[in-house]
C-alpha positions in Angstrom: -11.5 40.5 -16.8 -9.0 40.4 -13.9 -11.6 38.9 -11.6 -12.5 36.2 -14.1 -8.8 35.1 -14.3 -8.5 35.1 -10.5 -11.5 32.8 -10.0 -10.3 30.5 -12.7 -6.9 30.4 -11.0 -8.5 29.6 -7.6 -10.5 26.8 -9.2 -7.3 25.4 -10.7 -5.6 25.4 -7.4 -8.4 23.7 -5.5 -8.4 20.7 -7.8 -5.4 18.5 -7.9 -3.4 18.5 -11.1 -2.5 15.5 -13.1 1.0 15.6 -11.8 -0.2 15.6 -8.2 -2.4 12.6 -8.9 0.4 10.7 -10.6 2.7 11.5 -7.7 0.1 10.3 -5.2 -0.4 7.1 -7.1 3.4 6.5 -7.4 4.0 6.9 -3.7 1.0 4.7 -2.9 2.3 1.9 -5.1 5.8 2.4 -3.8 4.6 2.1 -0.2 2.7 -1.2 -0.9 5.6 -2.6 -3.0 8.0 -2.0 -0.1 5.4 -3.4 2.4 5.0 -6.5 0.3 8.7 -7.0 -0.2 10.2 -6.0 3.2 7.6 -7.0 5.8 7.8 -10.8 5.2 11.6 -10.7 5.3 11.6 -8.7 8.5 8.9 -10.9 10.0 10.8 -14.1 9.2 14.0 -13.1 10.8 12.5 -11.2 13.7 10.1 -14.0 14.6 12.8 -16.6 14.2 15.3 -14.8 16.3 13.1 -13.3 19.0 10.3 -15.9 19.3 10.8 -19.3 17.7 14.5 -20.0 18.4 13.9 -20.0 22.1 10.9 -22.3 21.8 11.8 -24.8 19.0 14.8 -26.6 17.5 16.4 -25.0 14.4 14.3 -26.7 11.7 10.9 -26.2 13.3 11.9 -22.7 14.1 12.5 -22.0 10.4 9.1 -23.5 9.5 7.2 -21.4 12.0 9.1 -18.3 11.0 8.2 -19.0 7.3 4.6 -19.5 8.2 4.5 -16.1 10.0 6.2 -14.5 7.0 3.6 -16.0 4.6 0.8 -14.7 6.9 2.4 -11.2 6.9 2.6 -11.3 3.1 -1.1 -12.2 2.8 -2.0 -9.4 5.1 0.0 -6.9 3.0 -1.5 -8.2 -0.2 -5.0 -7.9 1.3 -4.3 -4.3 2.3 -3.2 -3.5 -1.2 -6.2 -5.1 -2.8 -8.5 -3.4 -0.4 -7.0 -0.1 -1.2 -7.2 -0.7 -4.9 -10.7 -2.0 -4.9 -12.2 0.6 -2.6 -10.3 3.6 -4.0 -12.5 6.6 -4.7 -10.2 8.0 -7.4 -11.2 8.0 -11.0 -14.0 5.5 -10.8 -15.5 4.8 -14.3 -18.7 6.5 -15.0 -21.5 4.0 -15.8 -23.8 4.8 -18.6 -27.4 5.1 -17.5 -30.3 4.7 -19.9 
């Protein structure tokens, strides 16, 4: 009987618990939220200050920095959608006849 309990405990430890799955999902969503919010802002100001201010006048500099921020935002959204679509976790089981 002790051996049966030991093997059942080992099988429980090898599979992630619901709390572990929820924690992983939370941190994944938190990472992508921060990426989507922070990366365009950082890209806008960094590209404006370090790249476009030395090349263009102030207004075109702002426009090109905004374009680079929008491109960064689209890349971040694409990464999030790719991860969400191709995730291997909890895929629904299709009924086969």
